[in-house]
N, C-alpha and C positions, 0 to 999 in steps of 0.2 A: 505494498500498500503505499502510495511518494504524498500524500498531505493527511494533516492527524486530522483536522475535521470532517475525513471521507465517512464517519461511520452514521448511521442513520438517524438523526436523533439525538446526537452522544452529548450534544451543548444544556440538551432538556432533561435528558436525565440526571446528567451531575452539576445541577444546578446548588447543590448545595457547599457549603464554606470548604474544601477540601485544602483551605491554607493560600499558597504563594500559587501564585500561574505559573510557576516553574512543576508546582507538586501537582496541580490538576493535568500538567502538560505530560508526566508521567505516567498517574493513572491512567490516563488518555492511551498511550506508548504501555502500556502493560496490559490494557485491555487488547488493543489489535494481537497484541502478541498472541496472546491466548487462546483467541479467535483464528487467526489467520497463518500460524509456525505454521513449519514443515521438516517431519522430524522430531529429532528429540526437544524439549523445548530449555530454554536456559538464558541467563542473562545476558549472552550474546543474541539469541533470537532479539530480548528485548534491546536492546539498542540495537539495533537493525531496522526495529519493525516498521519504523516508519522510514520509507530511503528518502525524502528531503529532507530530514532531519536526523543523522545520522548520528547517534553515541556511542561511547566507550561503553563497558560494560563494567567498569569496576565505577562507572556513574550509576548504573544500573544499585549497584549492591551500595554504597551510600548510601540514594533514596532508600531503600529498604530498609537499612539499618537505623535511618533515623525518621521515618515520617512519622511512626506516632501510629498507624494504622494496624490494628491489635486486638484481637478478642471484641468481636461485633463494637466496635468504637460506634462515638457519636453519630458521628459523619458515617455510619456505614448504616446506626440506627434508622435515620431518617431517611436513607433512599429504599431502604425497607417498608419504611412507613408508605411512600409514597405509592410502591402495589400493592398495600393490606389495604390503605383508602379505597380502593378503586371498588375494594369489595365487602365495606362497611355494611352496604347497604345489602346484601345479596343477603337472603337465607339459607338453610344449611348446616351441617357437621362441617367446623375444621380440625384435620389430622394434626396432630404433633410428634412425629416420629425419630425418638433419639436412637443414638447407635456410635461405637466410634470407628474411627478407619486407623490404619496406621501406614506411613510409611518407612520401609526400610533404608538403614543408613549403618554404613561399614566403618567399622573401626568405636576401638571401645572409647575414643578420647572426645567423640565429639560431643557437645554438649547435648544436654535435653534429652538421653536415651537413654532407653529400657529395652530388656529381652524379653521376649512373650511366651520363651520356653527353651526345654532344652533339647537342640537341634543338631547335637553332635551326635556322627553317626557310628555306628560301630565296627572295631575294627574286622575287615573280609582277607580272605587269605591274598586276592588283587593287589591289597593297598595296605594292607597290616605293616612294612617296615618301608611304605613311603614319607621322605623326612618332609616334605613340604609344607604350610603350614598354613589355613588361611586365618583374616580375621573373622571374631565371631559376629554375626548380624543380630544387629541391634534398632532399634526402631522410634523416631516422633511418633507420639500418641494424639489425635484430636478429636475431641467429643462434639457430634453436629445434632443439631434438630432439624427437622425438616418441614413446614409449615404450610399443608397444603389447605389451600383455601377450595370453598366453595364450588369454586366456576374449575377449580385442579390446578391453579397457578401453583409453582412452588419457591416458598422464600427461607434458605438457611439460614442458619444460626451457627454460632461455634465457640467453644470455647478449648483455646490450647492446655493438653496434660502436660502437669511439670512434674517432676522427678523430684523427692525429697532430697535431693543432694543438689538438686539448681535449685531450689527454694533456698537449702538453705545459704547457697553463694553470693542467695540476688535477695537475701530478704525477702522473701514470698512467703506468702498463703501455702502453704500444701493442701489442696484438697482431692477427695478420690474421685473415680468417671460415676458414681452413682452422684456425689457430690456436686457437679458438675451439669449432670444430666437435671437434678433439682435448682440449678441455677439459672440452665435455660426458661425452666418452666415458671418459676419467677419473673424474668426477667420479661416472657412474651410479651410484642406488644399488641393486645390483639383486641377488639372490639370488648365495651364491658358488657351487653348481650351476648356477644360471640359461643355458640356451643359447642366447647373443644374438648379432642380426646386424645387422652397421649397414649402411643403405642410403643415397646421395649421392650425388649429381648431380658433374659432374669437376670442381666447383671442392674438391669432397673427397677427391678421389684422392690427393692431398698425401701428400707424406710423414711428414706430424706428423702427419695421423688413421691413416697406416698402422702405423707406432709405438702411439700410441693406444692401438689395439687390439689388436696384439700381447703390449701389457702385462695388458690384462685379457683376451686366450686371449680375443678375439671372433674371427668371421667378420667378413669385409667384400664387399661388392661396390659397383663403383662404375661407371662410364663411362671408357672408355679417355682420358686425356687422345691430342689429334690429336697433339702433335708426340711420344709416345710411342716409343722404338724399343727392338728387337729385343735380349739380350745379345749380344756376340763382340766381333770386333775391329772396327775402325772402318776404311772408314763403316758402321755402322749401319742397316739399312733398316726402318724405319716398322713396326706394327703393324699398321697398316692397308694393306702391300703384299702383304701374304696373302691380302686380299681375289684381288688378280687376277691366282691359280691355282687360284682354286677355279671349282666346276663348279656346274648349277645340280640335280646327281643328289646331290651331297654336302648338299643344305639336305633338314631333315624338319622338316612343319609341327608350329606346337604350340599346340592351340584351347585359350581360357582361355576359361570360362564362370564368370560371378558365384557362384554357386549352387554350384558343388564344386569337387573339392579342398580341399588339407590347410589353406586358409587362409581358410575362409569369412567365421568368426567378425573376424577381421583385417581384411577386406575389408572387414567392415556394409556388406552393401547394403540402399538406403533400399528399401521396401517398394512404391514402385510400380513399382517396372524388378521384381519379379519374377511371375513367369509364365510363359506361353506364350511372348512376345513379347521375353523378355530374348535380349540380344543376346549372340554367343559371338564373339572379336575373336583373330583368327589371326594368329601368327606363322611365318613361314619361318627356321631355325638353323642354325646348323654349329659342332661343338666343336672345340676344340685347344689341348693343353695345350703354353704356350710359357713360355720363361725369357725375362723383360721385363729392360732394363737396370736395375739403380738399385729392381727390383720382385721381385724372385726369380722363383719358378717357382709358376705361377698357370694359371689354368684361363679361356681365352678364349672368348666364345659370340658369333659373328656373325649379329647378325640383320634380318632386312628383314621388310616386313611386305604386299608385296605376293610374291606367288609368282615365281622366277627362272623365267625361260624358254631352255628349249635351245638351246644352239650361241649362245648371246647370253652375253656379259660382267658377271658382279654390278655393278652400282651403289653404287660404291664413298662416293659420299654419302650416298644413302639409307640404307646399315649403319650397322648401332649396336654396337661392340662394346662386349660387356660384360665384366668381369674380375672375379677372384674368388680367395680367397688360399688356398678347400675345396675340395681337388683331391677328394675323395667327391662332390660335389654330381653330381646329373644334370643334361642339359642343358635340362631341361623346368621344373626344381624351380628352376636360376636366372635363368630369366625371368619364373617364376611371383612368384617372389620380389621380384625387380627391378619387376616391373609395381606393386607394393603401396608401391614410392616415390611415388607420387601421391595418396597419403591423408595425405602431408602437404598437397600444394595443396588440399587438400577442410577440410582445418584450417582454415589462412589464413583459407577465405571464409569459413568459418564465426565465426572469430572478427572478422573484420572485416563481418559483414554481420546475424549475429544479434546481439554481444555490445558492437559498435561502437570495435572495440579499438582501428583507426587515429583515431577524433574526437576529437583531444582538442585542445588549447589551450593551450603551457605556456612561457615564457620562459622556467625553468627546468629544466634536463635532470635534473636528480633531482629533478624533480615527472613527468616523463615514467615514469624507472622507478619508481615507486610505481605510476603509472597502468596498468604493464604488470603487474605482478606481481599487482596487486589480479585484473586482469581474466585470468589464469592461476589465480588461485586461485579465481576464480569458476567458470569452465571445470574447474578437478579436483574442485568440491563438485559439478556436474552430474556425472560420472562419478561419485564416493564414494558419489549418493545411487539412481545408476540401481545400482551394485555393491549396495548395501545392500536394493532394493527383489525383485534377483533371488536373495538370500539367501533373504527370506522363506519359512517351509517356507507348505507347501500351496498353494503358487501354478502355476495353471493354465497349461497349455504352450500356452494364445495368447495369457496375460497375457505369461507368458519371451520369448515370439518378438518380443510388440510392443516392450518393453524391453530387449530387443536389440540391435535392430534401428533405436530415436531418434536423430537425431543431433539435431545441439545446438536446434537451435531446437526439437523435437519434445519434450527433454527441458527445459526453459524453459518452454515452457505448460502442461508437466506438473504440475512444481514452484509456478507461479503459480495453477495450479487447485485444488491441494492449497493453498496458503496462504490463495487466496481463501477456502474453506469451511472453515478454520481461523475465520477474523476473521468468518463471517457466525455462523456458530456461538458466538461469545466475545462480538459486537453484542448476540445474538436474547438469551444466559441475562443480561446486562446489565439487560434493556429489562424486567425480572420485581422489578425494586426499585427503591429509589428513592437508591440509594448506585448502584448500578448508571449510572442513566438522569443521575445528577450529570457520572461519568465518560465518558460517551457524547457529553455535551455540551459537557464540556473538551474530548474529542479531536475532534469537528467544528469548535469556535473554535479551536484548535490549529493545525487543517489549514491554515490560511487564512497566509498571509503577515501578520506585526505591522503594515504600514502599513495594511493594507484589514479590519483586525476592528475589530468598533463597541466606541466607545468608551464604558467602565461609567463 
């Protein structure tokens, strides 16, 4: 991309105060690089993203280290509020999905990294005497929350996970993964009348997340901790012990089709999955009301993928137990809502495969935090641009369906196509005047690095 203002409506999107003009231009440069990079994303890709204003990669590193964009900064909250305001009057349920994603880093001395497990392979005949040693893989962690509006727009929020050693070194408060998830729930900027359902895996079944949901009057649906026990006098039986008393007749089939149901917009099915070959997923579930120790009265849904057979016990290992504090939800709705938790896994995949979220190499973790924030700003820009296009008057039904179903890659390609057309139109206009030709020559000359420009 040759010109910095080529991204469609980017100035309208970034109307919040991002500091100096240089800071705003670097954020736009980061957005262009995330959308249009070829090959591995890096600081060098960012430096050369705007061909008419090439910078050195060290300038990008310095900006990221000192920008102050981290952990859902005030500037990011303002940008997210713009998309949320578009949905403030819309009726329907809001979904907030919490999960953590990790980015592998090599080297023990990389700051704020931790190991997710023992990955040391056992010696084998072919490599038992191999003296070559490889550095142990460690990773950075990011706890993210994906807010899905009633119209299906996705608004990400995040907090970086700090290790205990990094907190001591930088005088920071250490928080666990569940506590960071609770922090995201407490700070969620949704309308006061919004009906919010919080979804998460077993790591977010913690008391801190449940308390945050109670403070905000949110519902929650999470899998039960395997060690969770029923209320009553000791010895307390586990919640999973209820499975041994169940029979096959107690389980009812629940069929989920991607193109049907109350949450089609939130599911955002790709066009390639539509048609007569659309697969239907079937679960077999049984619902009970239980009083769980340290949790309270909940609805518990016992779900399996394969139909239980008469006369045979239900397999405890293959049964997933879902708990929710909403005692009015039906069994089918609980299963359908929890099935939407997979949307955050798709979100992580799109961040890494399309935008290059994980392809950074920085020594200072402050630069990593700003990198992550700029990547999420880019994702938020794509969702804002989708909402803006869907609000256009006299938009055809086919166009609405196209804009609604596009994933991150399709949206980025649409934005780049619009930017290319804008640039070509401007270049064509410049060729009609002498002054325009001079501008065009300066742009072509500036598109090459300084050391490769022909000396005058």
